[in-house]
C-alpha positions as CSV (number, residue, x, y, z in Angstrom):
1,M,-10.6,-0.2,-6.3
2,Q,-9.6,-2.9,-4.6
3,V,-6.4,-2.0,-1.8
4,Y,-3.6,-3.8,-1.4
5,T,-1.4,-3.9,2.2
6,V,2.3,-4.3,0.4
7,H,5.2,-6.6,2.5
8,I,8.9,-6.1,1.9
9,H,11.4,-8.5,3.4
10,P,14.2,-5.7,5.1
11,G,17.1,-8.5,5.0
12,D,16.9,-9.0,0.9
13,A,19.6,-6.7,-0.9
14,D,16.4,-5.1,-3.1
15,P,13.1,-5.5,-0.8
16,M,10.5,-4.4,-3.3
17,E,12.3,-7.6,-5.7
18,N,10.4,-9.8,-3.6
19,A,7.0,-7.1,-2.5
20,I,4.5,-9.3,-1.7
21,L,0.7,-7.8,-2.4
22,I,-2.2,-8.9,-0.3
23,R,-5.6,-8.0,-1.1
24,E,-7.5,-6.7,2.2
25,G,-10.6,-7.7,2.2
26,F,-12.4,-11.0,1.7
27,N,-10.6,-14.0,-0.4
28,F,-12.9,-16.5,-2.3
29,W,-10.7,-18.8,-3.3
30,A,-9.9,-19.3,0.9
31,F,-14.1,-19.8,0.4
32,L,-14.5,-22.3,-1.9
33,L,-10.8,-24.4,-1.2
34,S,-10.2,-23.6,2.4
35,G,-8.2,-26.4,3.3
36,L,-6.5,-26.2,0.0
37,W,-5.7,-22.5,-0.2
38,A,-4.5,-22.6,3.6
39,L,-2.0,-25.6,2.0
40,Y,-1.1,-23.6,-0.5
41,H,0.1,-20.4,0.9
42,R,2.1,-22.8,3.7
43,L,-0.8,-21.8,6.5
44,W,-0.5,-25.1,8.5
45,L,-2.2,-23.4,12.1
46,G,-4.5,-21.8,9.4
47,F,-5.0,-26.0,8.1
48,F,-5.3,-27.4,11.5
49,A,-7.9,-24.7,12.4
50,I,-9.7,-26.0,9.4
51,V,-10.1,-29.1,10.2
52,A,-10.8,-29.6,13.5
53,V,-13.2,-26.8,12.7
54,S,-14.9,-29.3,10.4
55,L,-14.5,-32.6,12.4
56,A,-16.1,-30.1,15.1
57,S,-19.5,-29.6,13.0
58,G,-19.2,-33.1,11.8
59,L,-19.9,-34.3,14.8
60,L,-21.8,-31.6,15.8
61,V,-24.7,-32.7,13.0
62,R,-24.6,-36.2,14.2
63,L,-25.2,-35.6,17.9
64,F,-28.4,-33.2,17.4
65,N,-28.8,-35.5,14.2
66,G,-28.5,-32.7,11.9
67,G,-29.3,-33.6,8.5
68,P,-27.4,-32.2,5.3
69,E,-29.0,-29.1,5.8
70,M,-27.3,-28.5,8.8
71,D,-23.9,-30.2,7.1
72,F,-24.1,-27.3,4.6
73,A,-25.1,-24.5,6.6
74,L,-21.7,-25.5,8.8
75,A,-20.4,-25.9,6.2
76,L,-20.9,-22.7,4.9
77,L,-20.0,-20.8,8.4
78,T,-16.8,-22.4,8.1
79,G,-15.8,-21.7,5.2
80,I,-17.3,-17.6,5.2
81,G,-14.9,-16.7,8.4
82,F,-12.2,-18.9,6.9
83,G,-12.6,-16.5,3.3
84,L,-13.3,-13.4,6.3
85,I,-9.9,-13.9,7.6
86,G,-7.5,-15.8,5.6
87,N,-5.7,-12.9,4.4
88,D,-5.6,-11.4,7.6
89,L,-3.9,-14.6,8.1
90,R,-1.6,-14.5,5.5
91,R,-0.9,-10.3,6.6
92,R,-0.1,-12.3,10.3
93,K,2.6,-15.0,9.1
94,L,4.9,-12.4,7.1
95,A,4.9,-10.6,10.2
96,A,6.4,-13.5,12.1
97,K,8.5,-14.3,9.6
98,G,10.5,-10.8,9.7
99,W,8.3,-9.2,7.2
100,K,7.4,-5.2,7.4
101,M,4.1,-3.7,5.8
102,V,5.4,-0.7,4.0
103,D,3.1,0.6,2.2
104,I,-1.1,0.4,1.5
105,V,-2.3,1.0,-2.0
106,A,-5.5,1.0,-4.1
107,G,-5.7,0.0,-8.1
108,K,-8.2,-0.9,-10.4
109,T,-6.6,-4.5,-10.4
110,Y,-3.7,-5.8,-9.2
111,S,-1.3,-4.7,-11.8
112,D,-2.3,-1.1,-11.4
113,A,-1.8,-1.4,-7.4
114,E,1.6,-3.0,-8.3
115,Y,2.6,0.2,-10.6
116,R,1.3,2.6,-8.1
117,C,3.2,0.5,-5.1
118,F,6.9,0.9,-7.3
119,A,6.1,4.3,-8.2
120,N,5.5,5.6,-5.4
121,L,8.3,3.5,-3.1
122,G,11.0,4.5,-6.6
123,S,9.8,8.4,-5.6
124,Q,10.8,7.5,-2.1
125,R,14.9,6.2,-2.5
126,I,17.5,8.2,-2.0
127,R,21.1,7.1,-4.2
128,T,23.6,7.7,-1.3
129,A,27.0,8.2,-3.3
130,H,29.2,7.8,-1.3
131,L,28.2,4.2,0.3
132,G,27.1,3.2,-3.1
133,T,23.7,1.9,-1.2
134,T,20.4,2.7,-2.0
135,Q,17.9,3.0,0.9
136,L,13.8,4.0,1.6
137,A,13.4,7.1,2.8
138,S,10.5,8.7,5.2
139,P,7.2,9.4,3.6
140,P,6.1,13.0,4.5
141,Q,4.0,13.5,6.8
142,T,1.0,15.1,5.1
143,V,-2.6,14.3,6.2
144,V,-5.2,15.9,5.2
145,S,-8.8,15.3,7.0
146,T,-11.5,15.8,5.1
147,P,-14.1,18.3,7.1
148,S,-16.9,15.8,7.3
149,S,-15.9,13.1,9.0
150,G,-12.4,14.4,10.2
151,S,-10.7,11.2,8.7
152,P,-7.2,11.0,6.3
153,S,-8.2,11.3,2.6
154,Y,-6.8,9.2,0.3
155,P,-5.8,9.2,-3.4
């Protein structure tokens, strides 16, 4: 199962129209194509950080007379690090722009998680007859704990 966070912009007329789902965990494309991935998602500071780390690792290779093995190892470590934090950088950027995380959904595929997201938020909508607007109701606060760990169980 893949876990996604759901982000909406509260200023939109229909917030679910432009909802963004961001997968939790390691991002393979951020690992493989770090700089291009950062530019595609307009993560300018992330891109400049990748460039700075790459220049610093190149300087370290020259300073310690490292060969291509050291260069490859440093590039691999940089890629793995960016793959681990890439999705978190996207979440931070959205939060800085005023987007709100409204739900966490899981699904076997992206489409399955998207369907669950719309089903969850669609069941929480309340029609206000006298205003003619749609508002999100607060979700019920029922949490079931597992006896062994005490942590909440998720569907």
